[in-house]
C-alpha positions as a Markdown table, in Angstrom:
| # | Residue | x | y | z |
|---|---|---|---|---|
| 1 | Unk | -19.6 | 66.8 | -56.2 |
| 2 | Unk | -22.1 | 65.0 | -54.0 |
| 3 | Unk | -20.3 | 61.7 | -54.7 |
| 4 | Unk | -17.0 | 63.2 | -53.8 |
| 5 | Unk | -18.4 | 64.2 | -50.5 |
| 6 | Unk | -20.0 | 61.0 | -49.9 |
| 7 | Unk | -16.7 | 59.2 | -50.3 |
| 8 | Unk | -14.9 | 61.7 | -48.2 |
| 9 | Unk | -17.5 | 61.1 | -45.4 |
| 10 | Unk | -17.1 | 57.3 | -45.6 |
| 11 | Unk | -13.3 | 57.7 | -45.6 |
| 12 | Unk | -13.5 | 60.0 | -42.4 |
| 13 | Unk | -15.6 | 57.5 | -40.8 |
| 14 | Unk | -13.3 | 54.5 | -41.4 |
| 15 | Unk | -10.2 | 56.6 | -40.1 |
| 16 | Unk | -12.1 | 57.2 | -36.9 |
| 17 | Unk | -13.2 | 53.5 | -36.5 |
| 18 | Unk | -9.5 | 52.6 | -37.1 |
| 19 | Unk | -8.3 | 55.1 | -34.5 |
| 20 | Unk | -10.8 | 53.9 | -31.9 |
| 21 | Unk | -9.6 | 50.2 | -32.6 |
| 22 | Unk | -5.9 | 51.5 | -32.2 |
| 23 | Unk | -6.8 | 53.1 | -28.9 |
| 24 | Unk | -8.6 | 49.9 | -27.7 |
| 25 | Unk | -5.9 | 47.5 | -28.5 |
| 26 | Unk | -3.2 | 50.2 | -26.8 |
| 27 | Unk | -5.4 | 50.3 | -23.7 |
| 28 | Unk | -5.8 | 46.5 | -23.7 |
| 29 | Unk | -2.1 | 45.7 | -24.1 |
| 30 | Unk | -1.1 | 47.3 | -20.8 |
| 31 | Unk | -3.9 | 45.4 | -19.2 |
| 32 | Unk | -2.5 | 42.1 | -20.5 |
| 33 | Unk | 1.0 | 42.9 | -19.3 |
| 34 | Unk | -0.3 | 43.9 | -15.7 |
| 35 | Unk | -2.2 | 40.4 | -15.7 |
| 36 | Unk | 0.9 | 38.6 | -16.6 |
| 37 | Unk | 3.0 | 40.4 | -14.1 |
| 38 | Unk | 0.2 | 39.6 | -11.6 |
| 39 | Unk | 0.4 | 36.1 | -12.1 |
| 40 | Unk | 4.6 | 35.9 | -12.2 |
| 41 | Unk | 4.6 | 34.8 | -16.0 |
| 42 | Unk | 7.8 | 35.4 | -17.7 |
| 43 | Unk | 6.0 | 37.6 | -20.4 |
| 44 | Unk | 5.9 | 40.4 | -17.6 |
| 45 | Unk | 7.5 | 43.8 | -18.7 |
| 46 | Unk | 7.8 | 45.4 | -15.2 |
| 47 | Unk | 9.1 | 48.6 | -16.9 |
| 48 | Unk | 5.8 | 49.3 | -18.3 |
| 49 | Unk | 4.1 | 49.2 | -15.1 |
| 50 | Unk | 2.5 | 52.3 | -13.1 |
| 51 | Unk | 3.6 | 52.5 | -9.4 |
| 52 | Unk | 0.1 | 51.5 | -8.2 |
| 53 | Unk | 0.5 | 48.4 | -10.4 |
| 54 | Unk | 4.0 | 47.6 | -9.1 |
| 55 | Unk | 2.6 | 47.6 | -5.5 |
| 56 | Unk | 0.0 | 45.0 | -6.5 |
| 57 | Unk | 2.4 | 42.8 | -8.5 |
| 58 | Unk | 4.9 | 42.9 | -5.5 |
| 59 | Unk | 2.1 | 41.9 | -3.1 |
| 60 | Unk | 1.0 | 39.1 | -5.6 |
| 61 | Unk | 4.6 | 37.8 | -5.8 |
| 62 | Unk | 4.9 | 37.8 | -2.0 |
| 63 | Unk | 1.7 | 36.0 | -1.6 |
| 64 | Unk | 2.7 | 33.2 | -4.0 |
| 65 | Unk | 6.1 | 32.9 | -2.3 |
| 66 | Unk | 4.3 | 32.6 | 1.2 |
| 67 | Unk | 2.2 | 29.8 | -0.4 |
| 68 | Unk | 5.0 | 28.1 | -1.8 |
| 69 | Unk | 6.6 | 28.3 | 1.6 |
| 70 | Unk | 3.9 | 26.9 | 3.4 |
| 71 | Unk | 3.7 | 23.9 | 1.1 |
| 72 | Unk | 7.3 | 23.1 | 1.6 |
| 73 | Unk | 8.0 | 24.0 | -2.1 |
| 74 | Unk | 11.6 | 23.8 | -3.2 |
| 75 | Unk | 11.5 | 27.2 | -4.8 |
| 76 | Unk | 10.4 | 29.0 | -1.4 |
| 77 | Unk | 12.4 | 32.1 | -0.5 |
| 78 | Unk | 12.2 | 32.7 | 3.1 |
| 79 | Unk | 13.8 | 35.9 | 2.8 |
| 80 | Unk | 10.9 | 37.2 | 1.1 |
| 81 | Unk | 8.5 | 36.6 | 4.0 |
| 82 | Unk | 7.3 | 39.1 | 6.6 |
| 83 | Unk | 8.0 | 38.7 | 10.2 |
| 84 | Unk | 4.5 | 37.5 | 10.9 |
| 85 | Unk | 4.7 | 35.1 | 8.2 |
| 86 | Unk | 8.2 | 33.9 | 9.3 |
| 87 | Unk | 6.6 | 33.0 | 12.7 |
| 88 | Unk | 3.9 | 30.9 | 10.8 |
| 89 | Unk | 6.0 | 29.0 | 8.6 |
| 90 | Unk | 8.7 | 28.2 | 11.5 |
| 91 | Unk | 5.7 | 27.1 | 13.6 |
| 92 | Unk | 4.8 | 24.6 | 10.5 |
| 93 | Unk | 8.5 | 23.5 | 10.0 |
| 94 | Unk | 8.6 | 22.6 | 13.5 |
| 95 | Unk | 5.3 | 20.9 | 13.3 |
| 96 | Unk | 6.2 | 18.8 | 10.4 |
| 97 | Unk | 9.7 | 17.8 | 12.2 |
| 98 | Unk | 8.0 | 16.7 | 15.2 |
| 99 | Unk | 5.7 | 14.6 | 13.0 |
| 100 | Unk | 8.9 | 13.0 | 11.1 |
| 101 | Unk | 10.5 | 12.3 | 14.4 |
| 102 | Unk | 7.5 | 10.6 | 16.0 |
| 103 | Unk | 7.3 | 8.3 | 13.1 |
| 104 | Unk | 11.0 | 7.7 | 13.0 |
| 105 | Unk | 11.5 | 9.5 | 9.6 |
| 106 | Unk | 15.1 | 9.6 | 8.3 |
| 107 | Unk | 14.7 | 13.3 | 7.9 |
| 108 | Unk | 13.7 | 13.9 | 11.4 |
| 109 | Unk | 16.0 | 16.8 | 13.1 |
| 110 | Unk | 15.9 | 16.1 | 16.9 |
| 111 | Unk | 18.1 | 19.2 | 17.6 |
| 112 | Unk | 15.1 | 21.7 | 17.1 |
| 113 | Unk | 12.8 | 19.6 | 19.3 |
| 114 | Unk | 11.7 | 21.1 | 22.6 |
| 115 | Unk | 12.2 | 19.0 | 25.7 |
| 116 | Unk | 8.7 | 17.9 | 25.8 |
| 117 | Unk | 8.6 | 17.0 | 22.3 |
| 118 | Unk | 11.8 | 15.3 | 22.6 |
| 119 | Unk | 10.4 | 13.2 | 25.5 |
| 120 | Unk | 7.3 | 12.4 | 23.5 |
| 121 | Unk | 9.6 | 11.0 | 20.5 |
| 122 | Unk | 11.4 | 8.9 | 22.9 |
| 123 | Unk | 8.2 | 7.4 | 24.1 |
| 124 | Unk | 6.9 | 6.7 | 20.7 |
| 125 | Unk | 10.2 | 5.1 | 19.8 |
| 126 | Unk | 9.8 | 2.8 | 22.9 |
| 127 | Unk | 6.3 | 2.0 | 21.8 |
| 128 | Unk | 7.4 | 1.2 | 18.3 |
| 129 | Unk | 10.1 | -1.0 | 19.7 |
| 130 | Unk | 7.7 | -2.8 | 22.0 |
| 131 | Unk | 5.2 | -3.5 | 19.1 |
| 132 | Unk | 8.2 | -5.0 | 17.2 |
| 133 | Unk | 9.3 | -7.3 | 19.7 |
| 134 | Unk | 5.8 | -8.3 | 20.6 |
| 135 | Unk | 5.3 | -9.3 | 16.9 |
| 136 | Unk | 8.9 | -10.8 | 16.8 |
| 137 | Unk | 10.1 | -8.6 | 14.0 |
| 138 | Unk | 13.6 | -8.2 | 13.3 |
| 139 | Unk | 13.6 | -4.5 | 14.2 |
| 140 | Unk | 13.1 | -5.3 | 17.8 |
| 141 | Unk | 15.7 | -4.2 | 20.3 |
| 142 | Unk | 15.3 | -6.4 | 23.4 |
| 143 | Unk | 17.8 | -4.0 | 25.4 |
| 144 | Unk | 15.4 | -1.3 | 25.1 |
| 145 | Unk | 12.6 | -3.0 | 27.0 |
| 146 | Unk | 11.7 | -2.9 | 30.4 |
| 147 | Unk | 11.5 | -5.9 | 32.7 |
| 148 | Unk | 7.7 | -6.0 | 32.5 |
| 149 | Unk | 8.1 | -5.6 | 28.6 |
| 150 | Unk | 10.6 | -8.3 | 28.4 |
| 151 | Unk | 7.9 | -10.5 | 30.1 |
| 152 | Unk | 5.3 | -9.6 | 27.7 |
| 153 | Unk | 7.4 | -10.2 | 24.7 |
| 154 | Unk | 8.5 | -13.5 | 26.2 |
| 155 | Unk | 4.8 | -14.6 | 26.6 |
| 156 | Unk | 4.0 | -13.3 | 23.2 |
| 157 | Unk | 7.0 | -15.4 | 21.8 |
| 158 | Unk | 5.8 | -18.5 | 23.6 |
| 159 | Unk | 2.2 | -18.0 | 22.2 |
| 160 | Unk | 3.6 | -17.8 | 18.7 |
| 161 | Unk | 5.8 | -20.7 | 18.8 |
| 162 | Unk | 2.7 | -22.9 | 20.2 |
| 163 | Unk | 0.5 | -21.8 | 17.1 |
| 164 | Unk | 3.5 | -22.6 | 14.8 |
| 165 | Unk | 3.9 | -26.1 | 16.5 |
| 166 | Unk | 0.2 | -26.6 | 16.4 |
| 167 | Unk | 0.2 | -25.8 | 12.7 |
| 168 | Unk | 3.3 | -27.8 | 11.6 |
| 169 | Unk | 5.4 | -24.7 | 10.7 |
| 170 | Unk | 9.0 | -25.1 | 10.1 |
| 171 | Unk | 9.8 | -22.3 | 12.6 |
| 172 | Unk | 8.4 | -24.5 | 15.5 |
| 173 | Unk | 10.7 | -25.0 | 18.6 |
| 174 | Unk | 9.3 | -28.1 | 20.3 |
| 175 | Unk | 11.6 | -27.3 | 23.1 |
| 176 | Unk | 9.8 | -24.2 | 24.0 |
| 177 | Unk | 6.4 | -26.0 | 24.7 |
| 178 | Unk | 4.8 | -27.0 | 28.0 |
| 179 | Unk | 3.9 | -30.7 | 28.0 |
| 180 | Unk | 0.4 | -29.8 | 27.3 |
| 181 | Unk | 1.1 | -27.7 | 24.3 |
| 182 | Unk | 3.5 | -30.6 | 23.2 |
| 183 | Unk | 0.5 | -33.2 | 23.4 |
| 184 | Unk | -1.8 | -30.9 | 21.5 |
| 185 | Unk | 1.0 | -30.2 | 18.9 |
| 186 | Unk | 1.3 | -34.1 | 18.5 |
| 187 | Unk | -2.4 | -34.4 | 18.1 |
| 188 | Unk | -2.6 | -31.7 | 15.5 |
| 189 | Unk | 0.2 | -33.3 | 13.7 |
| 190 | Unk | -1.5 | -36.7 | 13.6 |
| 191 | Unk | -4.8 | -35.3 | 12.4 |
| 192 | Unk | -2.8 | -33.6 | 9.4 |
| 193 | Unk | -1.2 | -36.6 | 8.5 |
| 194 | Unk | -4.8 | -38.6 | 8.8 |
| 195 | Unk | -6.2 | -36.0 | 6.3 |
| 196 | Unk | -3.2 | -36.3 | 4.1 |
| 197 | Unk | -3.6 | -39.9 | 4.0 |
| 198 | Unk | -7.5 | -39.7 | 3.2 |
| 199 | Unk | -6.8 | -37.2 | 0.2 |
| 200 | Unk | -3.9 | -39.4 | -1.1 |
| 201 | Unk | -1.1 | -36.6 | -0.7 |
| 202 | Unk | 2.5 | -37.6 | -0.9 |
| 203 | Unk | 3.0 | -36.2 | 2.7 |
| 204 | Unk | 0.8 | -39.0 | 4.1 |
| 205 | Unk | 2.8 | -41.4 | 6.7 |
| 206 | Unk | 0.8 | -44.5 | 7.2 |
| 207 | Unk | 3.1 | -45.5 | 10.1 |
| 208 | Unk | 1.6 | -42.8 | 12.0 |
| 209 | Unk | -2.0 | -44.1 | 11.6 |
| 210 | Unk | -4.0 | -45.9 | 14.2 |
| 211 | Unk | -5.9 | -49.0 | 13.3 |
| 212 | Unk | -9.4 | -47.2 | 12.7 |
| 213 | Unk | -7.5 | -44.5 | 10.8 |
| 214 | Unk | -5.9 | -47.0 | 8.6 |
| 215 | Unk | -9.2 | -48.7 | 8.0 |
| 216 | Unk | -10.7 | -45.4 | 6.9 |
| 217 | Unk | -7.8 | -44.7 | 4.7 |
| 218 | Unk | -8.1 | -48.0 | 3.0 |
| 219 | Unk | -11.8 | -47.3 | 2.2 |
| 220 | Unk | -10.7 | -43.9 | 0.8 |
| 221 | Unk | -8.0 | -45.6 | -1.3 |
| 222 | Unk | -10.5 | -47.9 | -2.8 |
| 223 | Unk | -13.1 | -45.3 | -3.5 |
| 224 | Unk | -10.5 | -43.5 | -5.4 |
| 225 | Unk | -9.3 | -46.5 | -7.1 |
| 226 | Unk | -12.8 | -47.3 | -8.2 |
| 227 | Unk | -13.4 | -43.9 | -9.6 |
| 228 | Unk | -10.3 | -44.4 | -11.6 |
| 229 | Unk | -11.2 | -47.8 | -12.9 |
| 230 | Unk | -14.5 | -46.1 | -13.9 |
| 231 | Unk | -12.8 | -43.4 | -15.8 |
| 232 | Unk | -10.6 | -46.1 | -17.6 |
| 233 | Unk | -7.5 | -44.6 | -16.2 |
| 234 | Unk | -4.2 | -46.4 | -16.2 |
| 235 | Unk | -3.7 | -46.2 | -12.4 |
| 236 | Unk | -6.8 | -48.3 | -12.0 |
| 237 | Unk | -5.6 | -51.5 | -9.6 |
| 238 | Unk | -8.4 | -54.3 | -10.5 |
| 239 | Unk | -7.4 | -56.1 | -7.5 |
| 240 | Unk | -8.7 | -53.7 | -5.1 |
| 241 | Unk | -12.1 | -53.9 | -6.7 |
| 242 | Unk | -15.0 | -56.0 | -5.2 |
| 243 | Unk | -16.9 | -58.4 | -7.4 |
| 244 | Unk | -19.9 | -55.9 | -7.9 |
| 245 | Unk | -17.3 | -53.3 | -8.6 |
| 246 | Unk | -15.6 | -55.1 | -11.2 |
| 247 | Unk | -18.8 | -55.9 | -12.8 |
| 248 | Unk | -19.7 | -52.3 | -12.8 |
| 249 | Unk | -16.4 | -51.2 | -14.2 |
| 250 | Unk | -16.5 | -53.9 | -16.9 |
| 251 | Unk | -20.1 | -52.6 | -18.1 |
| 252 | Unk | -18.6 | -49.2 | -18.3 |
| 253 | Unk | -15.8 | -50.2 | -20.3 |
| 254 | Unk | -18.2 | -52.0 | -22.9 |
| 255 | Unk | -20.3 | -48.8 | -22.7 |
| 256 | Unk | -17.1 | -46.6 | -23.7 |
| 257 | Unk | -16.2 | -49.2 | -26.5 |
| 258 | Unk | -19.7 | -49.0 | -28.2 |
| 259 | Unk | -19.5 | -45.4 | -28.0 |
| 260 | Unk | -16.3 | -45.4 | -29.9 |
| 261 | Unk | -17.7 | -47.6 | -32.6 |
| 262 | Unk | -20.7 | -45.7 | -33.1 |
| 263 | Unk | -18.3 | -42.7 | -33.9 |
């Protein structure tokens, strides 16, 4: 009998524990649904929400929509915004449009600019055009320049041309140079040619060298030739060697031959 009572008590306690677990699970399930609805998850079942929960879920949905609108998200719904939120949102839209117009963005809408904003955008456009013209950019529109700006642009173009001529650039226009600039460009060209001849480059023009430059170039040629002969290269010209150099080259040749024989 006592064994039966013990088993009965155990069974009752087990049933009580199972009932408690079921109650806790039932209580947790609505909470999980409420959380899903607050977060806007697709698993939300609004039919299971209490009136107070519906209000909170609605407020959370509106807050998310407001955040999307303020971030210019494509899924923003302006119709869900309150009157105050619409004012803030529209102000941000106008501010973004002004920034676009100031930077010549293709999505600029000039129709929603205020008169002061439109004037500021025009000033920015004129400044951009002046910068383009001063840089010699293809986007420059000279027709938009004032007379003073045109003078500045002309002076900048002459200065650029002077630098290009001094550097030997293909874009150089010698007809735009003053006599002093032309002399400086010619001097720079002769210096570049002299350096090319000293280094043995193909762009060297010996006809442009002065007597002293030609002598220096010949010394450089002989020095390079001596080194080629010392290295045993086929481009060595023995006729350019002096008697001591010939002896030194011959000694170097014999040393290379002995080194090969030892191998």
